[in-house]
C-alpha positions as CSV (number, residue, x, y, z in Angstrom):
1,X,-17.5,-6.8,-16.5
2,X,-15.6,-8.2,-13.2
3,X,-13.4,-9.7,-16.2
4,X,-12.3,-6.3,-17.4
5,X,-12.0,-4.4,-14.0
6,X,-10.2,-8.0,-12.9
7,X,-8.0,-7.6,-16.6
8,X,-6.9,-4.4,-16.3
9,X,-6.2,-4.1,-12.2
10,X,-3.5,-6.5,-13.6
11,X,-2.6,-4.6,-15.9
12,X,-1.8,-2.0,-14.3
13,X,-0.5,-4.3,-11.3
14,X,2.3,-5.6,-14.3
15,X,2.8,-2.2,-15.4
16,X,3.5,-0.6,-12.0
17,X,5.6,-3.2,-10.3
18,X,8.1,-4.5,-14.0
19,X,10.3,-1.8,-13.6
20,X,11.1,-2.7,-10.1
21,X,11.4,-6.0,-10.9
22,X,13.7,-4.9,-13.1
23,X,16.0,-3.2,-11.9
24,X,17.0,-5.0,-7.9
25,X,19.9,-7.5,-8.1
26,X,19.4,-9.8,-5.1
27,X,22.7,-11.3,-3.6
28,X,21.9,-12.2,0.1
29,X,19.3,-12.5,2.6
30,X,19.3,-9.0,3.6
31,X,19.0,-7.4,-0.3
32,X,16.2,-10.3,-0.4
33,X,14.4,-9.0,2.9
34,X,14.6,-5.4,1.5
35,X,13.6,-6.0,-2.1
36,X,10.0,-7.9,-0.5
37,X,10.0,-5.2,1.8
38,X,10.1,-2.4,-1.3
39,X,7.6,-4.1,-3.4
40,X,5.1,-3.6,-0.3
41,X,5.9,-0.2,0.5
42,X,6.4,1.6,-2.9
43,X,3.6,-1.3,-4.6
44,X,1.2,-2.9,-2.8
45,X,0.5,-0.2,-0.2
46,X,-0.2,2.0,-3.1
47,X,-2.5,-0.4,-4.8
48,X,-4.5,-0.7,-1.9
49,X,-4.5,2.6,-0.6
50,X,-6.4,3.4,-4.1
51,X,-8.5,0.7,-4.3
52,X,-10.0,1.5,-0.9
53,X,-11.3,5.3,-2.7
54,X,-12.3,4.0,-5.7
55,X,-14.1,1.9,-3.4
56,X,-15.2,4.6,-1.6
57,X,-16.0,7.1,-4.6
58,X,-17.7,4.0,-6.1
59,X,-20.0,4.0,-3.2
60,X,-20.4,7.2,-3.5
61,X,-21.7,6.7,-6.8
62,X,-24.7,4.6,-6.1
63,X,-25.6,6.7,-3.4
64,X,-25.8,9.6,-4.5
65,X,-26.3,9.6,-8.6
66,X,-27.0,5.8,-9.2
67,X,-29.5,5.2,-6.7
68,X,-31.8,8.7,-7.1
69,X,-35.0,5.9,-6.4
70,X,-33.9,3.3,-6.0
71,X,-33.3,2.6,-2.0
72,X,-31.3,-0.8,-3.2
73,X,-28.6,1.3,-4.6
74,X,-28.6,3.8,-2.0
75,X,-27.9,1.0,0.6
76,X,-25.5,-0.9,-1.7
77,X,-23.6,2.9,-1.8
78,X,-23.7,4.2,1.8
79,X,-22.4,0.1,2.4
80,X,-19.4,0.3,0.1
81,X,-18.9,4.2,1.8
82,X,-18.8,2.6,4.5
83,X,-16.3,-0.4,3.9
84,X,-14.1,2.3,1.7
85,X,-13.9,4.7,5.3
86,X,-12.9,2.1,7.4
87,X,-10.8,0.2,4.8
88,X,-8.6,4.0,4.8
89,X,-9.1,4.2,8.7
90,X,-7.4,0.1,8.8
91,X,-4.6,0.9,7.0
92,X,-3.7,4.6,8.4
93,X,-3.7,2.3,11.7
94,X,-1.4,-0.1,10.4
95,X,0.4,2.2,8.8
96,X,1.0,4.4,12.1
97,X,1.9,1.2,14.0
98,X,4.7,-0.1,12.0
99,X,6.4,3.1,12.1
100,X,6.0,3.3,15.8
101,X,7.5,-0.2,16.2
102,X,9.9,0.3,13.3
103,X,11.1,4.2,15.4
104,X,11.7,2.3,19.0
105,X,13.1,-0.8,17.2
106,X,15.6,1.3,15.3
107,X,15.5,-1.3,12.3
108,X,16.9,1.2,9.9
109,X,20.1,-0.8,8.5
110,X,22.2,1.5,10.0
111,X,25.6,1.5,12.0
112,X,26.0,3.3,15.7
113,X,27.0,6.7,14.9
114,X,28.7,7.3,18.0
115,X,31.7,4.6,17.8
116,X,35.1,6.1,17.7
117,X,36.5,6.3,14.6
118,X,39.0,4.1,13.7
119,X,43.0,5.7,14.1
120,X,45.1,5.2,10.9
121,X,48.4,4.4,11.7
122,X,51.6,6.2,9.8
């Protein structure tokens, strides 16, 4: 069962990440950093959120459906729901802290907008 889950996860990651790798051309260090950042924000973060959601849903299944009369399955389901919610909380907290850091340090790659424009000499 574990091999099937790992194989399906690897296939899903490959199908999601393959078009991203095929469209990116890296010519400088800044492009490489942008590429890695895009992979993290466009592929890794949604996959991790999806895994936390699946863990939470599996915990609900174990607690309510599979653990109807089995106290051990109910306990396992409760733990999985707790870990899923904790994972969501940690990911959203880190995401918020990163956005605060980016907003306060102004890490966008645009130049300053208040510089005067060069005057064209004729």
